[in-house]
VOGU-3710 file (C-alpha; in Angstrom, 3 decimals, decimal comma):
1> mseperkvsy> 38,577/-83,186/141,794  37,376/-79,631/142,457  33,800/-78,621/141,750  33,160/-76,382/138,684  32,860/-72,724/139,512  29,272/-71,607/139,931  27,727/-69,384/137,245  24,999/-66,743/137,479  22,553/-65,886/134,666  20,904/-62,519/133,995
11> tivyphpdds> 18,227/-61,791/131,358  18,751/-58,765/129,131  17,051/-57,052/126,188  18,673/-54,702/123,693  15,534/-53,265/122,030  17,138/-51,875/118,892  14,553/-51,547/116,087  16,793/-53,309/113,537  19,123/-55,566/115,558  17,309/-56,409/118,772
21> vrgsvilyaa> 18,746/-58,899/121,260  17,045/-60,897/124,002  18,954/-63,477/125,957  21,064/-64,184/129,013  24,402/-62,833/130,220  26,207/-65,566/132,153  28,911/-64,605/134,662  31,029/-66,563/137,103  29,918/-66,093/140,707  33,244/-64,452/141,515
31> dinqpmdyfl> 32,521/-61,729/138,931  29,379/-60,415/140,572  31,581/-58,184/142,695  32,539/-56,267/139,553  30,871/-52,958/138,585  28,051/-52,930/136,029  30,350/-51,889/133,166  31,837/-55,407/133,446  28,315/-56,746/132,901  27,970/-54,525/129,821
41> ygaakrwpvi> 31,255/-55,748/128,319  30,093/-59,314/128,863  26,896/-58,610/126,905  28,761/-56,853/124,086  31,241/-59,726/123,828  28,422/-62,213/123,318  26,380/-59,988/120,966  28,653/-57,736/118,854  25,660/-55,674/117,663  25,590/-54,103/121,134
51> pinpslslyr> 27,896/-51,060/120,919  30,167/-49,823/123,657  30,069/-46,039/123,879  29,791/-43,380/126,599  26,183/-42,529/125,722  24,916/-46,058/126,463  22,672/-46,645/129,493  21,534/-49,681/131,480  17,920/-49,635/132,719  16,346/-51,741/135,481
61> pyglrikpek> 12,770/-52,556/134,356  11,071/-53,314/137,679  8,188/-55,744/137,225  8,559/-56,304/133,470  7,741/-60,007/133,001  9,829/-62,061/130,582  6,927/-64,153/129,337  5,473/-64,177/126,792  8,930/-63,966/125,212  7,497/-63,404/121,737
71> tlvqrtrqwl> 6,394/-59,897/122,726  9,223/-59,115/125,127  11,110/-56,715/122,874  7,987/-54,736/121,979  6,886/-54,603/125,626  10,390/-53,457/126,578  10,195/-50,586/124,085  6,824/-49,595/125,507  8,219/-49,675/129,057  11,073/-47,390/127,972
81> kehleddped> 8,664/-44,877/126,442  6,811/-44,708/129,747  9,928/-44,354/131,946  12,408/-42,286/129,931  11,578/-39,183/131,944  11,878/-40,933/135,333  14,664/-40,009/137,726  17,782/-41,894/136,501  18,547/-42,930/140,078  15,248/-44,836/140,144
91> vqfsllgdii> 15,447/-46,662/136,786  19,101/-46,731/135,667  22,214/-48,555/136,824  25,480/-46,702/137,358  28,071/-48,384/135,164  30,931/-47,680/137,569  29,170/-47,037/140,852  26,853/-50,064/141,044  28,171/-53,553/141,853  26,509/-56,390/139,940
101> gdvlpedrdr> 25,762/-58,517/143,000  24,328/-55,581/144,945  21,879/-54,287/142,326  20,989/-57,728/140,919  20,810/-59,868/144,086  20,244/-63,602/144,202  16,721/-63,191/145,635  15,419/-60,986/142,792  12,280/-62,087/140,894  13,642/-64,347/138,135
111> rcldviivtp> 10,370/-64,068/136,227  11,201/-60,444/135,418  13,694/-58,882/133,014  16,956/-57,835/134,670  18,539/-55,267/132,370  17,620/-53,163/129,324  20,582/-51,935/127,266  19,738/-48,550/125,752  21,577/-46,439/123,164  20,597/-43,042/121,689
121> evvesldede> 19,423/-44,864/118,535  17,068/-46,951/120,631  15,641/-43,842/122,314  15,232/-41,997/119,009  13,434/-44,954/117,454  10,738/-45,289/120,128  8,385/-42,866/118,368  8,521/-44,952/115,177  6,049/-47,415/116,646  3,396/-44,676/116,645
131> egelgrvygk> 4,060/-43,861/112,956  3,269/-47,357/111,767  5,119/-49,454/109,213  6,168/-46,491/107,058  7,691/-44,771/110,082  9,701/-47,896/110,875  10,885/-48,177/107,266  11,957/-44,536/107,193  13,559/-44,848/110,630  15,669/-47,754/109,417
141> alrerearar> 16,712/-45,737/106,355  17,764/-42,798/108,538  19,852/-45,080/110,740  21,487/-46,585/107,667  22,209/-43,056/106,454  23,943/-42,215/109,739  25,912/-45,478/109,663  27,029/-44,680/106,128  28,194/-41,243/107,256  30,443/-42,924/109,823
151> svdkalpsps> 31,773/-45,214/107,085  32,537/-42,220/104,868  34,514/-40,608/107,665  36,544/-43,744/108,380  37,185/-44,835/104,787  37,932/-41,645/102,871  41,489/-40,313/103,037  42,124/-36,771/104,204  41,326/-34,218/101,477  44,992/-33,376/100,854
161> mgvessagvr> 46,097/-37,027/100,744  43,200/-37,884/98,452  44,439/-35,558/95,712  48,205/-35,364/96,054  48,984/-38,634/94,218  47,445/-41,118/91,797  47,260/-43,607/94,667  45,197/-41,115/96,662  42,829/-40,506/93,752  42,408/-44,260/93,237
171> svfkanghlf> 41,618/-44,604/96,924  38,850/-42,023/96,571  37,222/-43,214/93,361  38,075/-46,910/93,145  38,346/-48,212/96,695  35,641/-45,917/98,078  33,455/-45,155/95,086  30,501/-46,718/96,911  30,810/-43,957/99,532  31,812/-40,893/97,474
181> hagrpagnyg> 29,798/-39,833/94,430  31,302/-37,241/92,114  30,959/-38,794/88,660  33,996/-41,086/88,722  34,135/-43,893/87,715  31,706/-43,322/84,844  28,547/-44,715/86,472  29,086/-43,258/89,951  26,591/-40,405/90,013  23,116/-39,578/91,235
191> ppvaifdpal> 20,312/-37,314/90,017  21,442/-33,697/89,572  22,374/-32,149/92,917  20,482/-29,004/91,860  17,075/-30,693/92,271  17,655/-31,373/95,979  17,815/-27,780/97,251  16,162/-24,603/95,951  19,183/-22,369/96,634  21,553/-24,760/94,852
201> gllayrlshl> 19,057/-25,167/92,031  18,872/-21,424/91,422  22,665/-21,196/91,593  23,020/-23,906/88,948  20,474/-22,148/86,742  22,146/-18,751/87,067  25,606/-20,163/86,376  24,289/-21,806/83,219  22,925/-18,458/81,986  25,894/-16,184/82,622
211> ddddddlpei> 26,050/-15,174/78,971  22,419/-13,995/78,896  21,602/-10,303/78,917  21,712/-8,546/82,276  17,986/-7,809/81,918  17,228/-11,546/81,909  18,855/-12,109/85,306  19,111/-8,663/86,931  19,776/-10,180/90,363  23,288/-11,283/89,323
221> rpdhdecksa> 24,227/-7,946/87,713  27,454/-6,980/89,576  27,873/-3,485/90,975  30,999/-1,326/90,773  32,762/-2,884/93,761  31,936/-6,424/92,693  33,332/-5,803/89,215  36,476/-4,326/90,728  36,908/-7,297/93,050  36,433/-9,752/90,194
231> hkfvsraldc> 38,990/-7,865/88,097  41,509/-7,950/90,928  40,827/-11,638/91,524  41,500/-12,552/87,877  44,646/-10,407/87,810  46,081/-12,082/90,882  45,042/-15,545/89,805  47,123/-14,971/86,653  50,203/-14,140/88,682  52,820/-16,719/89,619
241> ydehksldrd> 53,711/-17,599/93,200  56,708/-19,047/94,928  56,158/-22,645/95,995  56,622/-21,767/99,661  54,850/-18,398/99,574  51,316/-18,290/100,841  48,840/-17,118/98,251  46,743/-15,755/101,083  49,228/-12,874/101,333  48,216/-11,763/97,867
251> vkyrhskspd> 44,564/-12,718/97,613  42,411/-12,371/100,695  39,641/-14,946/101,241  37,107/-14,869/103,996  35,387/-17,811/105,632  32,096/-19,072/104,211  30,156/-17,579/107,091  30,761/-14,096/105,642  28,556/-14,005/102,530  29,839/-10,524/101,642
261> fyvsgclgaa> 33,330/-12,003/101,241  36,126/-10,130/99,549  36,877/-10,350/95,812  35,385/-13,579/94,582  32,520/-14,590/96,744  34,671/-17,672/97,315  34,898/-19,269/100,699  37,701/-19,423/103,192  39,548/-22,700/103,717  36,814/-24,096/105,920
271> ygamtgfpyg> 38,190/-27,574/106,562  39,764/-27,902/109,992  39,283/-24,253/110,915  35,532/-23,830/111,223  33,665/-22,512/114,223  30,370/-23,908/112,936  28,881/-26,152/110,291  29,728/-24,749/106,827  27,501/-24,093/103,866  30,462/-23,625/101,573
281> vmelkkeagl> 33,992/-24,960/101,130  36,839/-23,672/99,002  40,227/-25,220/98,259  43,069/-23,445/96,477  46,124/-24,662/94,552  48,737/-22,245/93,232  49,262/-24,132/89,971  47,770/-27,125/88,200  49,712/-30,249/89,103  51,091/-28,847/92,363
291> ggdaslqaql> 49,443/-30,672/95,239  46,575/-32,127/93,226  43,136/-31,032/92,043  41,643/-28,205/94,109  38,091/-28,996/92,956  38,334/-32,637/94,022  39,875/-31,565/97,322  36,916/-29,243/97,936  34,533/-32,136/97,286  36,487/-34,340/99,682
301> syakivsedt> 36,578/-31,611/102,311  32,808/-31,319/102,111  32,382/-35,102/102,418  34,637/-35,256/105,475  32,957/-32,268/107,110  29,414/-33,597/106,795  30,357/-37,102/107,943  33,332/-36,795/110,283  33,663/-37,170/114,017  34,488/-33,508/114,359
311> ekynfsysar> 35,772/-33,939/117,907  39,150/-35,080/116,544  39,529/-31,713/114,807  39,158/-29,808/118,071  35,809/-28,288/117,178  33,807/-26,868/120,021  31,048/-28,970/121,560  28,433/-26,615/120,094  29,964/-27,028/116,625  29,917/-30,823/116,941
321> lqakqvrkas> 26,317/-30,736/118,119  25,364/-28,361/115,318  26,999/-30,595/112,693  24,981/-33,586/113,868  21,783/-31,561/114,009  22,256/-30,218/110,490  22,944/-33,670/109,036  19,877/-35,118/110,735  17,617/-32,213/109,792  18,711/-31,531/106,205
331> ncpavvigvt> 20,625/-32,833/103,219  23,508/-30,453/104,073  23,401/-28,273/100,926  26,665/-26,448/100,242  28,724/-24,687/97,589  32,140/-26,193/96,798  34,773/-24,169/94,963  38,145/-25,138/93,582  40,712/-22,565/92,460  43,697/-24,036/90,650
341> gdvveigiai> 46,004/-21,357/89,343  44,097/-19,531/86,611  41,014/-21,810/86,657  37,972/-21,472/88,931  35,354/-24,218/89,270  32,124/-23,854/91,233  30,183/-26,893/92,374  27,220/-27,808/94,535  26,961/-30,664/97,040  24,394/-32,478/99,173
351> ytdgpysdyv> 24,337/-35,446/101,540  21,367/-37,809/101,037  22,425/-41,458/101,260  26,009/-40,296/100,784  27,908/-37,214/99,604  27,062/-36,140/96,042  28,543/-33,203/94,158  28,321/-31,671/90,678  30,506/-28,939/89,225  28,212/-26,472/87,458
361> fssgrmrlgy> 30,684/-23,760/86,379  34,219/-23,628/85,051  35,977/-20,427/84,103  38,330/-22,164/81,720  41,770/-20,569/81,481  41,200/-16,986/82,595  42,982/-14,315/80,552  43,033/-10,514/80,450  43,578/-10,062/76,739  41,361/-8,485/74,110
371> qqdaqvrria> 38,297/-10,184/75,620  39,080/-9,133/79,174  35,868/-7,165/79,651  33,699/-10,190/78,835  35,964/-12,430/80,955  35,800/-10,253/84,068  32,069/-9,620/83,637  31,432/-13,379/83,475  33,500/-14,022/86,619  31,795/-11,161/88,453
381> rafkavklal> 28,344/-12,511/87,574  29,344/-16,006/88,678  30,593/-14,720/92,034  27,417/-12,665/92,486  25,359/-15,818/91,899  27,422/-17,647/94,535  26,970/-14,764/96,952  23,183/-14,956/96,580  23,213/-18,728/97,032  25,267/-18,487/100,220
391> adlqrlrsqt> 22,878/-15,909/101,624  19,954/-18,239/100,860  21,752/-21,181/102,480  22,528/-19,096/105,536  18,847/-18,242/105,918  17,934/-21,894/105,445  20,450/-22,965/108,073  19,127/-20,458/110,593  15,626/-21,876/110,040  16,865/-25,471/110,388
401> lpadppptrt> 18,450/-25,028/113,810  17,385/-25,623/116,419  14,938/-28,316/115,313  12,243/-28,009/117,976  10,104/-29,986/118,116  11,922/-32,726/116,192  10,047/-33,848/113,074  8,616/-37,317/112,697  10,745/-40,022/111,084  8,513/-39,835/108,025
411> srarhvlfpk> 8,844/-36,085/107,532  12,564/-36,117/108,342  13,297/-38,921/105,874  11,380/-37,144/103,132  13,225/-33,930/103,877  16,747/-35,376/103,774  16,403/-38,082/101,113  14,119/-36,688/98,414  14,312/-33,854/95,839  13,027/-30,322/96,358
421> pvpepswqgr> 13,004/-29,135/92,729  12,217/-25,570/91,715  11,036/-24,607/88,219  13,247/-22,550/85,978  12,442/-18,835/86,473  11,154/-18,590/82,903  8,550/-21,332/83,484  5,030/-19,932/83,524  3,060/-23,084/84,350  1,992/-24,669/87,624
431> mptvtfthrm> 4,479/-26,670/89,674  2,932/-29,983/90,797  2,755/-30,668/94,518  4,298/-34,105/94,940  4,923/-35,940/98,204  7,784/-38,332/97,523  7,694/-41,704/99,261  10,381/-43,883/97,618  13,028/-44,021/94,966  12,588/-46,529/92,166
441> sragelflia> 15,126/-48,429/90,098  14,795/-48,754/86,338  13,648/-52,307/87,011  10,719/-50,986/89,065  12,094/-51,924/92,495  11,465/-49,493/95,368  14,210/-48,396/97,767  15,280/-45,509/100,011  19,053/-45,918/100,366  20,895/-46,691/97,124
451> stdherssgl> 23,414/-49,518/97,254  24,513/-49,863/93,609  25,459/-47,511/90,773  22,268/-48,497/88,952  20,154/-47,463/91,929  22,149/-44,284/92,561  21,890/-43,042/88,971  18,158/-43,679/88,649  16,096/-40,520/88,252  12,824/-42,276/89,127
461> yvgtmpvlte> 10,764/-41,601/92,254  7,403/-42,729/93,592  4,999/-40,420/95,369  1,498/-39,022/95,630  -0,103/-35,791/94,479  -3,548/-34,212/94,749  -5,632/-34,088/91,570  -9,141/-32,878/90,862  -11,594/-35,491/89,661  -15,327/-35,795/89,236
471> npsasasstg> -17,291/-36,863/92,293  -19,591/-39,684/91,146  -21,573/-39,596/94,410  -22,381/-35,877/94,189  -25,653/-34,686/92,697  -25,458/-32,818/89,431  -26,008/-29,085/89,290  -28,612/-27,397/87,122  -26,112/-27,488/84,258  -25,661/-31,240/84,644
481> atepvevevg> -22,107/-30,963/85,987  -20,858/-32,266/89,316  -18,440/-30,487/91,615  -14,884/-31,891/91,284  -13,190/-33,283/94,376  -9,510/-33,462/95,258  -8,054/-36,942/95,685  -4,528/-38,236/96,229  -3,217/-40,389/93,386  -0,045/-42,420/93,113
491> vivkftaeyn> 2,490/-41,007/90,687  5,865/-41,762/89,166  8,267/-38,810/88,945  11,093/-38,925/86,456  13,937/-36,444/86,111  15,462/-36,508/82,640  17,359/-34,170/80,316  15,176/-34,846/77,244  11,483/-35,689/76,974  8,823/-35,499/74,266
501> ehahrllaaa> 5,751/-34,233/76,104  3,595/-34,144/72,958  4,215/-37,821/72,184  3,404/-38,864/75,752  0,141/-36,899/75,851  -0,833/-38,248/72,441  -0,537/-41,872/73,578  -1,970/-41,195/77,050  -5,152/-39,822/75,480  -5,523/-43,127/73,590
511> gfapalhacv> -4,775/-45,276/76,665  -1,335/-46,377/75,476  0,670/-44,428/78,094  0,102/-43,423/81,739  -1,725/-40,134/82,261  0,777/-37,261/82,198  0,246/-34,665/84,933  3,229/-32,385/84,387  6,364/-31,819/82,355  8,242/-28,982/84,051
521> pvcggvkmiv> 11,734/-27,663/83,276  13,405/-27,456/86,685  16,666/-25,868/87,778  19,493/-28,270/87,096  19,007/-28,667/83,361  16,400/-31,440/83,565  12,664/-31,869/83,209  10,403/-33,123/85,972  7,935/-35,617/84,492  4,937/-36,576/86,644
531> mdrvrgemaw> 2,715/-39,411/85,457  0,212/-41,843/86,905  1,621/-44,880/88,637  -0,171/-47,686/86,829  -0,526/-51,279/87,932  1,398/-53,625/85,698  4,700/-55,310/84,910  7,516/-54,417/82,572  7,664/-56,681/79,513  11,311/-57,418/80,132
541> cvqkrdeplp> 10,420/-58,956/83,533  8,153/-61,418/81,738  10,881/-61,986/79,174  13,400/-62,766/81,937  11,092/-65,511/83,205  11,122/-66,956/79,679  7,357/-66,599/79,481  5,521/-65,550/76,308  3,430/-62,393/76,205  -0,169/-62,415/74,990
551> ltvyedvqsa> -0,666/-61,113/71,476  -2,778/-58,274/72,896  0,413/-56,670/74,171  1,803/-56,586/70,651  -1,490/-55,217/69,294  -1,441/-52,280/71,710  2,211/-51,485/70,986  1,419/-51,622/67,266  -1,505/-49,214/67,706  0,667/-46,836/69,750
561> iellhgeglv> 3,378/-46,792/67,080  0,810/-46,182/64,351  -0,414/-43,122/66,283  3,135/-41,768/66,639  3,979/-42,415/62,988  0,763/-40,674/61,981  2,142/-37,570/63,751  5,503/-37,941/62,024  7,220/-39,186/65,205  9,602/-42,082/65,842
571> fgdirppnvm> 9,672/-43,724/69,285  13,214/-45,009/68,768  13,514/-47,543/71,588  10,664/-50,077/71,647  12,583/-52,602/73,704  10,880/-54,656/76,466  12,193/-52,369/79,276  10,066/-49,545/77,806  6,872/-51,594/77,395  4,597/-52,076/80,400
581> cvpggsapge> 2,060/-54,905/80,448  -1,129/-53,605/82,085  -4,478/-55,259/82,826  -7,288/-53,931/80,688  -11,022/-54,282/80,365  -12,683/-57,384/78,971  -16,177/-58,505/78,009  -18,250/-60,488/80,555  -17,233/-64,114/80,619  -13,907/-63,464/78,886
591> aprlgamlvd> -10,454/-63,785/80,424  -8,887/-60,491/81,581  -7,167/-58,710/78,731  -3,494/-57,829/79,168  -2,648/-54,683/77,261  0,418/-52,491/76,898  1,619/-48,964/77,563  4,807/-47,227/76,447  6,544/-45,514/79,345  9,744/-43,835/78,134
601> fdwvgradeg> 9,600/-40,850/75,781  13,175/-39,571/76,191  14,241/-40,466/72,645  11,098/-39,662/70,649  11,948/-37,432/67,681  10,737/-36,285/64,281  10,980/-38,923/61,560  13,956/-38,325/59,235  15,027/-35,320/61,371  15,562/-36,433/64,954
611> rypvvlnddl> 18,788/-38,173/65,912  19,633/-41,005/68,250  21,744/-40,187/71,319  25,486/-40,294/70,773  25,721/-42,381/73,979  23,528/-45,137/72,510  24,943/-48,498/73,597  25,611/-50,114/70,244  27,247/-53,112/71,948  23,831/-54,521/72,921
621> gvwapgverg> 23,331/-56,036/69,476  19,571/-55,389/69,515  19,277/-52,365/67,256  17,614/-52,197/63,862  19,846/-51,985/60,796  20,816/-48,338/60,300  20,533/-47,339/63,960  23,801/-45,727/65,060  25,117/-43,166/67,501  23,899/-39,746/66,436
631> gimrkehdly> 22,128/-41,291/63,440  18,855/-40,162/61,847  15,679/-41,695/63,328  13,458/-43,460/60,805  10,045/-45,140/61,046  11,397/-48,450/59,774  13,512/-48,691/62,911  10,317/-48,767/65,002  8,841/-51,408/62,706  11,911/-53,577/63,233
641> fleriqdlcr> 11,456/-53,365/67,015  7,743/-54,035/66,611  8,568/-57,372/64,972  10,785/-58,234/67,946  7,854/-57,541/70,304  5,662/-59,780/68,156  8,240/-62,557/68,489  7,760/-62,433/72,274  3,992/-62,886/72,026  1,594/-65,754/71,573
651> vvv> -2,111/-66,000/70,910  -4,187/-66,456/74,089  -6,835/-69,144/73,486
//
């Protein structure tokens, strides 16, 4: 009976911040004559989290002791930070040139680590350790964002295939709705794209005010040539074209990198023909129903461009590098335009935790009849607004690249994941300075990368902002006043289409709502609400645990409703998800008092005048008699809900 073939063991560490590996690669003695890439494949076969790609490196950590094993990964990361700049010939193995048995001989010190497997993600993550826990959390979110981009590229069909048939459309919205966010199915949307980039925000605002007087928005007043180009564009869009005849012969479009483009301010067909990373994409269909929806194809083109492995489209190396840099340094703001026959649609798009897009303008069916002057003027103003937005995006892109020095994980995550709202031009107040830190679900859970429709659609964020407050330690002046000091306070930021600022401030002054710092109309058709982040728990969380609430919660809600009713206001939705249980003051020797605050003022309206939303979910079966979609709001509806809150409470003895 022959003896079993001898095996050789080598210790390795893959110091990835999320999926680290420490263990042993075991090879047959006969295999030690293989090059080091054989060693790498052996490690990847045992631990699938170790990727195989050309940018991977193998390091030889001379003198790095294995014990204590508990700290080995962290000590390995520290060793890498200290030796990354060393001569590769001194600290790295050659995958093809080095033979396993030669570079890892039998007489090596077995108390020391043999090999460190290093990827670009590992190298990029090394600075996270200096940024603390928040840096590591943000670093993980950025890596998940990049991994999701690769998933988008692999899963989404090509733009043309995604629109040319019902099967293609189903593939986009049904099979891959978790990766592509354009409002279909119904719940697959995020906060308005306009709040994530100032240039896109201003574009959305201008396109929503095209029918205002020229004096209100003089910057989008078209000149002679722009009016002529718009007129020619509409005329040619109304023509009919042979199925096999290129429309480009009749209407000339330039690429997005020429902001002073001909006729429409539209963009050239950027997909597959770019020389750099685009800030605009246009798709064109000769007629509705021929080849699919041009607007959807433009959205798909954008999604593929920002996420794809551009090498397979024969882009230059500099273009591929620029695409990666832009995605890592920004949320990739862009204009997307679809022209289908006689209809033009203009949209805006960003990439945060996935591609999101909103269409903010539609021409409707263009005609040159008796209203042709108004029609052409409206198109010309829309194209002028796009032209200004593209110029702004071009300036932004030139400032983004090159990114030197690279920002910290914390600053980069905040830049690519969080909103950058701008107030509407007519707003005369002060814009709050908020540093966003997390997103928040309607259930109060914090996250950075959304994974469900409920998380994606939430318009809630957590952050900090500076506020002036009295300094209790400062000595009073001759007038008895103390100098205010600036402190950072935790805040909740909510983006919503409707909000009753007066009702919120009324209750906040009485202690029945969080302090309200700002209510600002921002570009994108929403208001930015900034309020204190208070310590407490939503009443519905207590209800889910089947625990009773103290009667003091009911008493505070009752007092809040009495205040609103005294002002002729109806809250409209006093359900447990809108009631926060908060700790309050109590007399010495007494148990802490649990009070209540109301936290959602979207529906508040005038009694007997205001109306409930037409999208009210009447299937819940919780509404007061008489509450209906679009129905009149009445005080007795609040009183009905108040009784339901009382039913959830008990007397605390």
